[in-house]
N, CA, C and O atoms as a CHARMM CRD file, in Angstrom:
* protein
*
  380
    1    1 MET  N     -5.49900  -7.22300-102.01500 PROA 1      0.00000
    2    1 MET  CA    -4.55700  -6.46300-101.21500 PROA 1      0.00000
    3    1 MET  C     -3.13700  -6.92400-101.56800 PROA 1      0.00000
    4    1 MET  O     -2.86100  -8.12300-101.56600 PROA 1      0.00000
    5    2 GLY  N     -2.25300  -5.99800-101.86400 PROA 2      0.00000
    6    2 GLY  CA    -0.89200  -6.29800-102.29000 PROA 2      0.00000
    7    2 GLY  C      0.01400  -6.61200-101.11800 PROA 2      0.00000
    8    2 GLY  O     -0.42800  -6.67500 -99.97100 PROA 2      0.00000
    9    3 PRO  N      1.28000  -6.80700-101.41900 PROA 3      0.00000
   10    3 PRO  CA     2.25600  -7.09300-100.36200 PROA 3      0.00000
   11    3 PRO  C      2.42700  -5.89500 -99.43100 PROA 3      0.00000
   12    3 PRO  O      2.21900  -4.74700 -99.82400 PROA 3      0.00000
   13    4 ASP  N      2.80400  -6.18400 -98.20900 PROA 4      0.00000
   14    4 ASP  CA     3.02100  -5.14200 -97.20200 PROA 4      0.00000
   15    4 ASP  C      4.28600  -4.36200 -97.55900 PROA 4      0.00000
   16    4 ASP  O      5.36100  -4.95400 -97.65500 PROA 4      0.00000
   17    5 PRO  N      4.17800  -3.03100 -97.75900 PROA 5      0.00000
   18    5 PRO  CA     5.36800  -2.23400 -98.07400 PROA 5      0.00000
   19    5 PRO  C      6.44500  -2.30400 -96.99300 PROA 5      0.00000
   20    5 PRO  O      7.61600  -2.03900 -97.26500 PROA 5      0.00000
   21    6 LEU  N      6.05200  -2.66200 -95.76500 PROA 6      0.00000
   22    6 LEU  CA     7.02900  -2.75300 -94.67100 PROA 6      0.00000
   23    6 LEU  C      7.82800  -4.05800 -94.70200 PROA 6      0.00000
   24    6 LEU  O      8.81800  -4.19700 -93.98300 PROA 6      0.00000
   25    7 ALA  N      7.40300  -5.00600 -95.52500 PROA 7      0.00000
   26    7 ALA  CA     8.15300  -6.26200 -95.62700 PROA 7      0.00000
   27    7 ALA  C      9.57600  -5.92900 -96.07200 PROA 7      0.00000
   28    7 ALA  O      9.77500  -5.10900 -96.96900 PROA 7      0.00000
   29    8 GLY  N     10.55200  -6.55700 -95.45000 PROA 8      0.00000
   30    8 GLY  CA    11.94800  -6.28100 -95.78600 PROA 8      0.00000
   31    8 GLY  C     12.52800  -5.10600 -95.03100 PROA 8      0.00000
   32    8 GLY  O     13.61600  -4.63100 -95.35600 PROA 8      0.00000
   33    9 HSD  N     11.80600  -4.62800 -94.02000 PROA 9      0.00000
   34    9 HSD  CA    12.26900  -3.50900 -93.19500 PROA 9      0.00000
   35    9 HSD  C     12.16000  -3.89400 -91.71700 PROA 9      0.00000
   36    9 HSD  O     11.28000  -4.66000 -91.32700 PROA 9      0.00000
   37   10 THR  N     13.06300  -3.35400 -90.91200 PROA 10     0.00000
   38   10 THR  CA    12.93400  -3.51100 -89.47100 PROA 10     0.00000
   39   10 THR  C     12.40100  -2.20000 -88.89300 PROA 10     0.00000
   40   10 THR  O     12.70800  -1.11800 -89.39300 PROA 10     0.00000
   41   11 VAL  N     11.60800  -2.31300 -87.84300 PROA 11     0.00000
   42   11 VAL  CA    11.03700  -1.15100 -87.16300 PROA 11     0.00000
   43   11 VAL  C     11.47400  -1.25100 -85.70400 PROA 11     0.00000
   44   11 VAL  O     11.10700  -2.18800 -84.99700 PROA 11     0.00000
   45   12 GLU  N     12.26700  -0.26700 -85.26400 PROA 12     0.00000
   46   12 GLU  CA    12.79200  -0.30100 -83.90000 PROA 12     0.00000
   47   12 GLU  C     12.70900   1.08500 -83.27300 PROA 12     0.00000
   48   12 GLU  O     12.87800   2.10100 -83.94700 PROA 12     0.00000
   49   13 LEU  N     12.44800   1.10600 -81.98200 PROA 13     0.00000
   50   13 LEU  CA    12.47200   2.35100 -81.22300 PROA 13     0.00000
   51   13 LEU  C     13.88600   2.90700 -81.27200 PROA 13     0.00000
   52   13 LEU  O     14.84100   2.18200 -80.99100 PROA 13     0.00000
   53   14 CYS  N     14.04100   4.18300 -81.62500 PROA 14     0.00000
   54   14 CYS  CA    15.38700   4.75600 -81.70800 PROA 14     0.00000
   55   14 CYS  C     15.97000   4.92700 -80.31400 PROA 14     0.00000
   56   14 CYS  O     15.24800   4.91000 -79.31700 PROA 14     0.00000
   57   15 SER  N     17.26800   5.08900 -80.26000 PROA 15     0.00000
   58   15 SER  CA    17.97500   5.12100 -78.97300 PROA 15     0.00000
   59   15 SER  C     17.48200   6.23300 -78.05300 PROA 15     0.00000
   60   15 SER  O     17.48300   6.06100 -76.83400 PROA 15     0.00000
   61   16 GLY  N     17.06400   7.36300 -78.60600 PROA 16     0.00000
   62   16 GLY  CA    16.56100   8.46500 -77.78600 PROA 16     0.00000
   63   16 GLY  C     15.10800   8.30000 -77.38800 PROA 16     0.00000
   64   16 GLY  O     14.56800   9.11300 -76.63800 PROA 16     0.00000
   65   17 LYS  N     14.46500   7.23600 -77.89600 PROA 17     0.00000
   66   17 LYS  CA    13.08300   6.89500 -77.60700 PROA 17     0.00000
   67   17 LYS  C     12.09100   7.97500 -78.03800 PROA 17     0.00000
   68   17 LYS  O     10.95900   8.01000 -77.55500 PROA 17     0.00000
   69   18 GLY  N     12.51700   8.85600 -78.94500 PROA 18     0.00000
   70   18 GLY  CA    11.63200   9.90700 -79.43700 PROA 18     0.00000
   71   18 GLY  C     11.03300   9.58600 -80.78400 PROA 18     0.00000
   72   18 GLY  O     10.32100  10.40800 -81.36100 PROA 18     0.00000
   73   19 GLY  N     11.31400   8.39600 -81.29300 PROA 19     0.00000
   74   19 GLY  CA    10.79500   8.02600 -82.59800 PROA 19     0.00000
   75   19 GLY  C     11.15400   6.59700 -82.93700 PROA 19     0.00000
   76   19 GLY  O     11.82400   5.90600 -82.17000 PROA 19     0.00000
   77   20 TYR  N     10.69700   6.16800 -84.09500 PROA 20     0.00000
   78   20 TYR  CA    10.96500   4.81800 -84.57700 PROA 20     0.00000
   79   20 TYR  C     11.78200   4.87100 -85.85500 PROA 20     0.00000
   80   20 TYR  O     11.49500   5.65500 -86.76000 PROA 20     0.00000
   81   21 GLU  N     12.81300   4.02000 -85.91700 PROA 21     0.00000
   82   21 GLU  CA    13.62300   3.88300 -87.12000 PROA 21     0.00000
   83   21 GLU  C     13.07400   2.73600 -87.95000 PROA 21     0.00000
   84   21 GLU  O     12.80300   1.65100 -87.43700 PROA 21     0.00000
   85   22 VAL  N     12.91700   2.99200 -89.22800 PROA 22     0.00000
   86   22 VAL  CA    12.50000   1.96500 -90.17300 PROA 22     0.00000
   87   22 VAL  C     13.66500   1.80000 -91.13800 PROA 22     0.00000
   88   22 VAL  O     13.99500   2.71300 -91.89400 PROA 22     0.00000
   89   23 THR  N     14.28200   0.62400 -91.10200 PROA 23     0.00000
   90   23 THR  CA    15.51500   0.40100 -91.85100 PROA 23     0.00000
   91   23 THR  C     15.32800  -0.73400 -92.85000 PROA 23     0.00000
   92   23 THR  O     14.86800  -1.81600 -92.48700 PROA 23     0.00000
   93   24 PRO  N     15.69000  -0.48100 -94.13000 PROA 24     0.00000
   94   24 PRO  CA    15.59600  -1.57200 -95.10600 PROA 24     0.00000
   95   24 PRO  C     16.64900  -2.63800 -94.82000 PROA 24     0.00000
   96   24 PRO  O     17.77700  -2.32600 -94.43900 PROA 24     0.00000
   97   25 GLU  N     16.26400  -3.89700 -95.00800 PROA 25     0.00000
   98   25 GLU  CA    17.21100  -4.99400 -94.79300 PROA 25     0.00000
   99   25 GLU  C     18.27200  -5.03400 -95.89000 PROA 25     0.00000
  100   25 GLU  O     19.39500  -5.47500 -95.64500 PROA 25     0.00000
  101   26 ASP  N     17.93100  -4.58100 -97.09100 PROA 26     0.00000
  102   26 ASP  CA    18.87300  -4.54100 -98.20700 PROA 26     0.00000
  103   26 ASP  C     19.36400  -3.11200 -98.40200 PROA 26     0.00000
  104   26 ASP  O     18.58700  -2.16000 -98.32600 PROA 26     0.00000
  105   27 ALA  N     20.65400  -2.97400 -98.65400 PROA 27     0.00000
  106   27 ALA  CA    21.22600  -1.64300 -98.89400 PROA 27     0.00000
  107   27 ALA  C     20.58300  -1.01900-100.12300 PROA 27     0.00000
  108   27 ALA  O     20.32500  -1.70200-101.11400 PROA 27     0.00000
  109   28 ARG  N     20.32700   0.27500-100.05200 PROA 28     0.00000
  110   28 ARG  CA    19.77500   1.00100-101.18900 PROA 28     0.00000
  111   28 ARG  C     20.23000   2.43500-101.11700 PROA 28     0.00000
  112   28 ARG  O     20.66600   2.90500-100.06600 PROA 28     0.00000
  113   29 GLU  N     20.13400   3.11600-102.20600 PROA 29     0.00000
  114   29 GLU  CA    20.49100   4.53200-102.27500 PROA 29     0.00000
  115   29 GLU  C     19.34600   5.23800-102.99700 PROA 29     0.00000
  116   29 GLU  O     19.03000   4.91000-104.14100 PROA 29     0.00000
  117   30 LEU  N     18.73300   6.19900-102.33000 PROA 30     0.00000
  118   30 LEU  CA    17.62000   6.93300-102.91900 PROA 30     0.00000
  119   30 LEU  C     18.10500   8.24000-103.52600 PROA 30     0.00000
  120   30 LEU  O     18.95100   8.92300-102.94900 PROA 30     0.00000
  121   31 ASP  N     17.57700   8.58300-104.67400 PROA 31     0.00000
  122   31 ASP  CA    17.77800   9.90100-105.26700 PROA 31     0.00000
  123   31 ASP  C     16.64500  10.76700-104.72000 PROA 31     0.00000
  124   31 ASP  O     15.52000  10.71900-105.21900 PROA 31     0.00000
  125   32 LEU  N     16.94800  11.55200-103.70000 PROA 32     0.00000
  126   32 LEU  CA    15.89500  12.27300-102.98600 PROA 32     0.00000
  127   32 LEU  C     15.17100  13.30200-103.84400 PROA 32     0.00000
  128   32 LEU  O     14.00400  13.59300-103.58100 PROA 32     0.00000
  129   33 SER  N     15.81900  13.85900-104.85500 PROA 33     0.00000
  130   33 SER  CA    15.10700  14.81300-105.70500 PROA 33     0.00000
  131   33 SER  C     14.01700  14.10000-106.50400 PROA 33     0.00000
  132   33 SER  O     12.92300  14.63900-106.67300 PROA 33     0.00000
  133   34 THR  N     14.30400  12.90300-106.99300 PROA 34     0.00000
  134   34 THR  CA    13.30000  12.10500-107.69700 PROA 34     0.00000
  135   34 THR  C     12.23000  11.62300-106.72700 PROA 34     0.00000
  136   34 THR  O     11.03700  11.70400-107.02000 PROA 34     0.00000
  137   35 GLU  N     12.65400  11.12800-105.58600 PROA 35     0.00000
  138   35 GLU  CA    11.70600  10.59300-104.60200 PROA 35     0.00000
  139   35 GLU  C     10.81500  11.68900-104.02800 PROA 35     0.00000
  140   35 GLU  O      9.65400  11.43500-103.70800 PROA 35     0.00000
  141   36 SER  N     11.33800  12.89300-103.89400 PROA 36     0.00000
  142   36 SER  CA    10.53500  14.01600-103.41200 PROA 36     0.00000
  143   36 SER  C      9.34200  14.24100-104.33300 PROA 36     0.00000
  144   36 SER  O      8.21800  14.42700-103.86600 PROA 36     0.00000
  145   37 GLN  N      9.58600  14.22300-105.62500 PROA 37     0.00000
  146   37 GLN  CA     8.49800  14.41600-106.58800 PROA 37     0.00000
  147   37 GLN  C      7.51300  13.25400-106.53900 PROA 37     0.00000
  148   37 GLN  O      6.30100  13.45800-106.60200 PROA 37     0.00000
  149   38 ARG  N      8.03500  12.03700-106.42700 PROA 38     0.00000
  150   38 ARG  CA     7.18100  10.85300-106.35900 PROA 38     0.00000
  151   38 ARG  C      6.28200  10.91700-105.11500 PROA 38     0.00000
  152   38 ARG  O      5.09300  10.60800-105.19600 PROA 38     0.00000
  153   39 LEU  N      6.83800  11.31300-103.97900 PROA 39     0.00000
  154   39 LEU  CA     6.04400  11.44100-102.75100 PROA 39     0.00000
  155   39 LEU  C      4.97900  12.53100-102.89900 PROA 39     0.00000
  156   39 LEU  O      3.82500  12.33200-102.51900 PROA 39     0.00000
  157   40 ALA  N      5.36900  13.67600-103.44900 PROA 40     0.00000
  158   40 ALA  CA     4.41900  14.77100-103.64200 PROA 40     0.00000
  159   40 ALA  C      3.29200  14.33800-104.57700 PROA 40     0.00000
  160   40 ALA  O      2.12900  14.65400-104.33000 PROA 40     0.00000
  161   41 ASP  N      3.62600  13.61800-105.64800 PROA 41     0.00000
  162   41 ASP  CA     2.61000  13.12600-106.58200 PROA 41     0.00000
  163   41 ASP  C      1.63400  12.17000-105.90800 PROA 41     0.00000
  164   41 ASP  O      0.47500  12.07300-106.31200 PROA 41     0.00000
  165   42 ALA  N      2.10300  11.46000-104.87500 PROA 42     0.00000
  166   42 ALA  CA     1.26300  10.52100-104.13700 PROA 42     0.00000
  167   42 ALA  C      0.47000  11.21200-103.03100 PROA 42     0.00000
  168   42 ALA  O     -0.27600  10.56000-102.30000 PROA 42     0.00000
  169   43 GLY  N      0.62800  12.53900-102.90400 PROA 43     0.00000
  170   43 GLY  CA    -0.13200  13.28600-101.90700 PROA 43     0.00000
  171   43 GLY  C      0.52500  13.40400-100.54800 PROA 43     0.00000
  172   43 GLY  O     -0.11000  13.83000 -99.58300 PROA 43     0.00000
  173   44 VAL  N      1.80500  13.02700-100.46400 PROA 44     0.00000
  174   44 VAL  CA     2.54700  13.14900 -99.20700 PROA 44     0.00000
  175   44 VAL  C      3.11500  14.56400 -99.13600 PROA 44     0.00000
  176   44 VAL  O      3.80200  15.01000-100.05500 PROA 44     0.00000
  177   45 GLU  N      2.82800  15.26200 -98.04700 PROA 45     0.00000
  178   45 GLU  CA     3.32700  16.64200 -97.88400 PROA 45     0.00000
  179   45 GLU  C      4.83300  16.64300 -97.64400 PROA 45     0.00000
  180   45 GLU  O      5.32900  15.94800 -96.75800 PROA 45     0.00000
  181   46 ILE  N      5.55500  17.42800 -98.43900 PROA 46     0.00000
  182   46 ILE  CA     6.98800  17.61700 -98.23900 PROA 46     0.00000
  183   46 ILE  C      7.14300  18.82000 -97.31300 PROA 46     0.00000
  184   46 ILE  O      6.84300  19.94700 -97.70500 PROA 46     0.00000
  185   47 VAL  N      7.60600  18.58700 -96.09700 PROA 47     0.00000
  186   47 VAL  CA     7.77000  19.65400 -95.10800 PROA 47     0.00000
  187   47 VAL  C      9.07600  20.39600 -95.35100 PROA 47     0.00000
  188   47 VAL  O      9.10700  21.62600 -95.36300 PROA 47     0.00000
  189   48 THR  N     10.16100  19.63800 -95.54700 PROA 48     0.00000
  190   48 THR  CA    11.48300  20.20900 -95.77100 PROA 48     0.00000
  191   48 THR  C     12.26600  19.32200 -96.72200 PROA 48     0.00000
  192   48 THR  O     12.26800  18.09800 -96.58400 PROA 48     0.00000
  193   49 ASP  N     12.92700  19.93800 -97.68000 PROA 49     0.00000
  194   49 ASP  CA    13.85600  19.22600 -98.55300 PROA 49     0.00000
  195   49 ASP  C     15.23800  19.80700 -98.27400 PROA 49     0.00000
  196   49 ASP  O     15.59600  20.87000 -98.78100 PROA 49     0.00000
  197   50 ALA  N     16.00800  19.08800 -97.45600 PROA 50     0.00000
  198   50 ALA  CA    17.32900  19.56500 -97.05100 PROA 50     0.00000
  199   50 ALA  C     18.43500  19.02000 -97.95300 PROA 50     0.00000
  200   50 ALA  O     19.61700  19.16000 -97.63700 PROA 50     0.00000
  201   51 GLY  N     18.06400  18.40700 -99.06000 PROA 51     0.00000
  202   51 GLY  CA    19.06700  17.86900 -99.97500 PROA 51     0.00000
  203   51 GLY  C     19.53800  16.48700 -99.57200 PROA 51     0.00000
  204   51 GLY  O     19.45600  15.55500-100.37200 PROA 51     0.00000
  205   52 VAL  N     20.03100  16.32900 -98.35200 PROA 52     0.00000
  206   52 VAL  CA    20.52100  15.03300 -97.88200 PROA 52     0.00000
  207   52 VAL  C     19.43500  14.24600 -97.16000 PROA 52     0.00000
  208   52 VAL  O     19.61600  13.06500 -96.86400 PROA 52     0.00000
  209   53 LEU  N     18.30300  14.89500 -96.87500 PROA 53     0.00000
  210   53 LEU  CA    17.16300  14.21300 -96.27500 PROA 53     0.00000
  211   53 LEU  C     15.90300  15.00300 -96.58700 PROA 53     0.00000
  212   53 LEU  O     15.94400  16.20500 -96.85000 PROA 53     0.00000
  213   54 LEU  N     14.78500  14.29500 -96.55100 PROA 54     0.00000
  214   54 LEU  CA    13.47100  14.91900 -96.70800 PROA 54     0.00000
  215   54 LEU  C     12.73500  14.76400 -95.39600 PROA 54     0.00000
  216   54 LEU  O     12.83900  13.72600 -94.74300 PROA 54     0.00000
  217   55 VAL  N     11.99600  15.78100 -95.00300 PROA 55     0.00000
  218   55 VAL  CA    11.05100  15.64700 -93.90600 PROA 55     0.00000
  219   55 VAL  C      9.68100  15.70600 -94.55500 PROA 55     0.00000
  220   55 VAL  O      9.33200  16.68600 -95.21400 PROA 55     0.00000
  221   56 VAL  N      8.90400  14.63900 -94.35900 PROA 56     0.00000
  222   56 VAL  CA     7.60200  14.53100 -94.99800 PROA 56     0.00000
  223   56 VAL  C      6.53000  14.26700 -93.95300 PROA 56     0.00000
  224   56 VAL  O      6.82300  13.83300 -92.83900 PROA 56     0.00000
  225   57 ASP  N      5.28700  14.53400 -94.32800 PROA 57     0.00000
  226   57 ASP  CA     4.16400  14.29200 -93.42600 PROA 57     0.00000
  227   57 ASP  C      3.09200  13.51900 -94.18500 PROA 57     0.00000
  228   57 ASP  O      2.27700  14.11300 -94.89100 PROA 57     0.00000
  229   58 PRO  N      3.09100  12.18500 -94.04100 PROA 58     0.00000
  230   58 PRO  CA     2.09200  11.37800 -94.72300 PROA 58     0.00000
  231   58 PRO  C      0.76800  11.29200 -93.97800 PROA 58     0.00000
  232   58 PRO  O     -0.17100  10.65900 -94.46200 PROA 58     0.00000
  233   59 GLY  N      0.67700  11.92000 -92.80200 PROA 59     0.00000
  234   59 GLY  CA    -0.56800  11.87600 -92.05600 PROA 59     0.00000
  235   59 GLY  C     -0.37400  11.71800 -90.56700 PROA 59     0.00000
  236   59 GLY  O     -0.50700  12.69100 -89.82500 PROA 59     0.00000
  237   60 PRO  N     -0.06000  10.50300 -90.10300 PROA 60     0.00000
  238   60 PRO  CA    -0.03800  10.30800 -88.64800 PROA 60     0.00000
  239   60 PRO  C      1.12300  10.98900 -87.92800 PROA 60     0.00000
  240   60 PRO  O      0.99800  11.31000 -86.74600 PROA 60     0.00000
  241   61 CYS  N      2.24900  11.22000 -88.60700 PROA 61     0.00000
  242   61 CYS  CA     3.40400  11.85500 -87.97400 PROA 61     0.00000
  243   61 CYS  C      4.38800  12.27900 -89.05200 PROA 61     0.00000
  244   61 CYS  O      4.31000  11.81600 -90.18900 PROA 61     0.00000
  245   62 GLU  N      5.31200  13.16000 -88.69200 PROA 62     0.00000
  246   62 GLU  CA     6.37900  13.54100 -89.61900 PROA 62     0.00000
  247   62 GLU  C      7.43300  12.44500 -89.65600 PROA 62     0.00000
  248   62 GLU  O      7.68600  11.76100 -88.66400 PROA 62     0.00000
  249   63 VAL  N      8.04100  12.29900 -90.83300 PROA 63     0.00000
  250   63 VAL  CA     9.04900  11.26600 -91.03400 PROA 63     0.00000
  251   63 VAL  C     10.21800  11.87300 -91.80000 PROA 63     0.00000
  252   63 VAL  O     10.02100  12.57700 -92.79000 PROA 63     0.00000
  253   64 SER  N     11.43100  11.59800 -91.33800 PROA 64     0.00000
  254   64 SER  CA    12.63200  11.96400 -92.08600 PROA 64     0.00000
  255   64 SER  C     12.97800  10.79900 -92.99300 PROA 64     0.00000
  256   64 SER  O     12.99400   9.64600 -92.56200 PROA 64     0.00000
  257   65 VAL  N     13.25600  11.10700 -94.26100 PROA 65     0.00000
  258   65 VAL  CA    13.62900  10.10600 -95.26100 PROA 65     0.00000
  259   65 VAL  C     15.07900  10.38200 -95.63700 PROA 65     0.00000
  260   65 VAL  O     15.40800  11.47700 -96.09400 PROA 65     0.00000
  261   66 PHE  N     15.94500   9.39300 -95.44700 PROA 66     0.00000
  262   66 PHE  CA    17.36800   9.55100 -95.70500 PROA 66     0.00000
  263   66 PHE  C     17.75800   8.88100 -97.02300 PROA 66     0.00000
  264   66 PHE  O     17.07200   7.97200 -97.49100 PROA 66     0.00000
  265   67 GLU  N     18.86000   9.33600 -97.61500 PROA 67     0.00000
  266   67 GLU  CA    19.35200   8.77000 -98.87800 PROA 67     0.00000
  267   67 GLU  C     19.57900   7.26600 -98.78500 PROA 67     0.00000
  268   67 GLU  O     19.47000   6.56100 -99.78800 PROA 67     0.00000
  269   68 SER  N     19.88800   6.77600 -97.60600 PROA 68     0.00000
  270   68 SER  CA    20.14900   5.34600 -97.39700 PROA 68     0.00000
  271   68 SER  C     18.87200   4.51200 -97.42500 PROA 68     0.00000
  272   68 SER  O     18.93700   3.28300 -97.39200 PROA 68     0.00000
  273   69 GLY  N     17.70900   5.16800 -97.48500 PROA 69     0.00000
  274   69 GLY  CA    16.43600   4.45900 -97.43800 PROA 69     0.00000
  275   69 GLY  C     15.89000   4.32700 -96.02800 PROA 69     0.00000
  276   69 GLY  O     14.77500   3.84400 -95.83200 PROA 69     0.00000
  277   70 ARG  N     16.67100   4.75300 -95.05000 PROA 70     0.00000
  278   70 ARG  CA    16.21300   4.70300 -93.65400 PROA 70     0.00000
  279   70 ARG  C     15.17400   5.79000 -93.42800 PROA 70     0.00000
  280   70 ARG  O     15.28200   6.89000 -93.96900 PROA 70     0.00000
  281   71 LEU  N     14.16300   5.47000 -92.61800 PROA 71     0.00000
  282   71 LEU  CA    13.12800   6.42300 -92.23600 PROA 71     0.00000
  283   71 LEU  C     13.18800   6.61600 -90.72500 PROA 71     0.00000
  284   71 LEU  O     13.50100   5.67900 -89.99100 PROA 71     0.00000
  285   72 LEU  N     12.89300   7.81000 -90.26400 PROA 72     0.00000
  286   72 LEU  CA    12.80200   8.08400 -88.84200 PROA 72     0.00000
  287   72 LEU  C     11.46500   8.75900 -88.58900 PROA 72     0.00000
  288   72 LEU  O     11.27000   9.92900 -88.91900 PROA 72     0.00000
  289   73 ALA  N     10.55000   8.00600 -87.99900 PROA 73     0.00000
  290   73 ALA  CA     9.20900   8.51000 -87.70900 PROA 73     0.00000
  291   73 ALA  C      9.22100   9.19200 -86.34400 PROA 73     0.00000
  292   73 ALA  O      9.64300   8.60100 -85.35000 PROA 73     0.00000
  293   74 LYS  N      8.75700  10.43500 -86.30300 PROA 74     0.00000
  294   74 LYS  CA     8.80400  11.23400 -85.07500 PROA 74     0.00000
  295   74 LYS  C      7.52800  11.03100 -84.26800 PROA 74     0.00000
  296   74 LYS  O      6.64400  11.88700 -84.24100 PROA 74     0.00000
  297   75 THR  N      7.45700   9.88600 -83.61900 PROA 75     0.00000
  298   75 THR  CA     6.32700   9.54000 -82.77400 PROA 75     0.00000
  299   75 THR  C      6.76900   8.48900 -81.76800 PROA 75     0.00000
  300   75 THR  O      7.71900   7.74500 -82.01100 PROA 75     0.00000
  301   76 ASP  N      6.07700   8.43400 -80.64400 PROA 76     0.00000
  302   76 ASP  CA     6.37400   7.37600 -79.67900 PROA 76     0.00000
  303   76 ASP  C      5.36100   6.23700 -79.79400 PROA 76     0.00000
  304   76 ASP  O      5.32300   5.34700 -78.94400 PROA 76     0.00000
  305   77 ASP  N      4.54300   6.26700 -80.84500 PROA 77     0.00000
  306   77 ASP  CA     3.52000   5.25700 -81.08800 PROA 77     0.00000
  307   77 ASP  C      3.95700   4.38400 -82.27400 PROA 77     0.00000
  308   77 ASP  O      4.01900   4.86000 -83.40800 PROA 77     0.00000
  309   78 GLN  N      4.25300   3.12400 -82.01100 PROA 78     0.00000
  310   78 GLN  CA     4.75400   2.25200 -83.06800 PROA 78     0.00000
  311   78 GLN  C      3.73200   2.08200 -84.18900 PROA 78     0.00000
  312   78 GLN  O      4.11300   2.00300 -85.35700 PROA 78     0.00000
  313   79 GLY  N      2.45400   2.02500 -83.86100 PROA 79     0.00000
  314   79 GLY  CA     1.42300   1.89500 -84.88000 PROA 79     0.00000
  315   79 GLY  C      1.41600   3.08000 -85.83100 PROA 79     0.00000
  316   79 GLY  O      1.28300   2.89900 -87.04100 PROA 79     0.00000
  317   80 GLU  N      1.55900   4.29900 -85.29800 PROA 80     0.00000
  318   80 GLU  CA     1.63300   5.49500 -86.14300 PROA 80     0.00000
  319   80 GLU  C      2.87700   5.45100 -87.02300 PROA 80     0.00000
  320   80 GLU  O      2.82200   5.79500 -88.20400 PROA 80     0.00000
  321   81 ALA  N      3.99200   5.03000 -86.44900 PROA 81     0.00000
  322   81 ALA  CA     5.24300   4.94600 -87.21300 PROA 81     0.00000
  323   81 ALA  C      5.09200   3.97400 -88.37400 PROA 81     0.00000
  324   81 ALA  O      5.52100   4.26700 -89.49000 PROA 81     0.00000
  325   82 GLU  N      4.49300   2.83000 -88.12200 PROA 82     0.00000
  326   82 GLU  CA     4.31200   1.82900 -89.17100 PROA 82     0.00000
  327   82 GLU  C      3.34000   2.32600 -90.23300 PROA 82     0.00000
  328   82 GLU  O      3.56800   2.10400 -91.42200 PROA 82     0.00000
  329   83 GLU  N      2.26200   2.99100 -89.83000 PROA 83     0.00000
  330   83 GLU  CA     1.29400   3.54400 -90.78900 PROA 83     0.00000
  331   83 GLU  C      1.96400   4.57400 -91.69800 PROA 83     0.00000
  332   83 GLU  O      1.77900   4.55000 -92.91500 PROA 83     0.00000
  333   84 ALA  N      2.73800   5.47400 -91.10300 PROA 84     0.00000
  334   84 ALA  CA     3.43400   6.50300 -91.88200 PROA 84     0.00000
  335   84 ALA  C      4.45300   5.86000 -92.82400 PROA 84     0.00000
  336   84 ALA  O      4.54900   6.23900 -93.99100 PROA 84     0.00000
  337   85 ALA  N      5.21100   4.89200 -92.31700 PROA 85     0.00000
  338   85 ALA  CA     6.22300   4.21800 -93.13800 PROA 85     0.00000
  339   85 ALA  C      5.57500   3.48800 -94.30800 PROA 85     0.00000
  340   85 ALA  O      6.09300   3.52700 -95.42400 PROA 85     0.00000
  341   86 ARG  N      4.45100   2.82500 -94.06700 PROA 86     0.00000
  342   86 ARG  CA     3.75400   2.12500 -95.15600 PROA 86     0.00000
  343   86 ARG  C      3.34100   3.10700 -96.25300 PROA 86     0.00000
  344   86 ARG  O      3.49900   2.81500 -97.43800 PROA 86     0.00000
  345   87 ALA  N      2.81500   4.26600 -95.86300 PROA 87     0.00000
  346   87 ALA  CA     2.39700   5.26900 -96.86100 PROA 87     0.00000
  347   87 ALA  C      3.58000   5.74000 -97.68600 PROA 87     0.00000
  348   87 ALA  O      3.47800   5.86600 -98.90700 PROA 87     0.00000
  349   88 ILE  N      4.69800   6.00100 -97.03100 PROA 88     0.00000
  350   88 ILE  CA     5.89700   6.47600 -97.73100 PROA 88     0.00000
  351   88 ILE  C      6.47100   5.38700 -98.63100 PROA 88     0.00000
  352   88 ILE  O      6.77800   5.63800 -99.79600 PROA 88     0.00000
  353   89 LEU  N      6.61500   4.18600 -98.09500 PROA 89     0.00000
  354   89 LEU  CA     7.20700   3.10400 -98.87500 PROA 89     0.00000
  355   89 LEU  C      6.32800   2.71700-100.06000 PROA 89     0.00000
  356   89 LEU  O      6.84200   2.37500-101.12500 PROA 89     0.00000
  357   90 ALA  N      5.02200   2.76800 -99.89000 PROA 90     0.00000
  358   90 ALA  CA     4.11900   2.48200-101.00900 PROA 90     0.00000
  359   90 ALA  C      4.28400   3.53800-102.10200 PROA 90     0.00000
  360   90 ALA  O      4.30800   3.20200-103.28600 PROA 90     0.00000
  361   91 ALA  N      4.39800   4.81000-101.71800 PROA 91     0.00000
  362   91 ALA  CA     4.59600   5.88200-102.69700 PROA 91     0.00000
  363   91 ALA  C      5.93100   5.73800-103.39800 PROA 91     0.00000
  364   91 ALA  O      6.01600   5.96400-104.60500 PROA 91     0.00000
  365   92 LEU  N      6.97400   5.36900-102.67500 PROA 92     0.00000
  366   92 LEU  CA     8.29700   5.21500-103.27300 PROA 92     0.00000
  367   92 LEU  C      8.36300   4.01800-104.21400 PROA 92     0.00000
  368   92 LEU  O      9.16600   4.00400-105.14700 PROA 92     0.00000
  369   93 ALA  N      7.52500   3.01800-103.97300 PROA 93     0.00000
  370   93 ALA  CA     7.52600   1.81100-104.80100 PROA 93     0.00000
  371   93 ALA  C      6.81500   2.03300-106.13100 PROA 93     0.00000
  372   93 ALA  O      7.03300   1.28000-107.08000 PROA 93     0.00000
  373   94 GLU  N      5.97200   3.05600-106.21100 PROA 94     0.00000
  374   94 GLU  CA     5.24700   3.32700-107.45400 PROA 94     0.00000
  375   94 GLU  C      6.20300   3.87100-108.49600 PROA 94     0.00000
  376   94 GLU  O      7.09500   4.66400-108.19600 PROA 94     0.00000
  377   95 SER  N      5.99600   3.42700-109.73100 PROA 95     0.00000
  378   95 SER  CA     6.87600   3.93200-110.79700 PROA 95     0.00000
  379   95 SER  C      6.22200   5.01400-111.60100 PROA 95     0.00000
  380   95 SER  O      6.82800   5.54300-112.53300 PROA 95     0.00000
């Protein structure tokens, strides 16, 4: 079993309490057009590609993926948010 894709990220209930924010500890900039293809290749459903953010569905809940690397999981269940974030981060880590 490899390293946890969530390592190096914080997971916190967002201020509106309607979801969980997953934030990388190190600054990063994602090229969402490249990452969109990488996620799709990994079997993650792309719900919306708005250019400045992606809305994806890796299974347990929908997640917004921002250029900054921040994720916003649309669930009030922290376990679901972490599961979805792990799937996305693992797909993004693949080359």
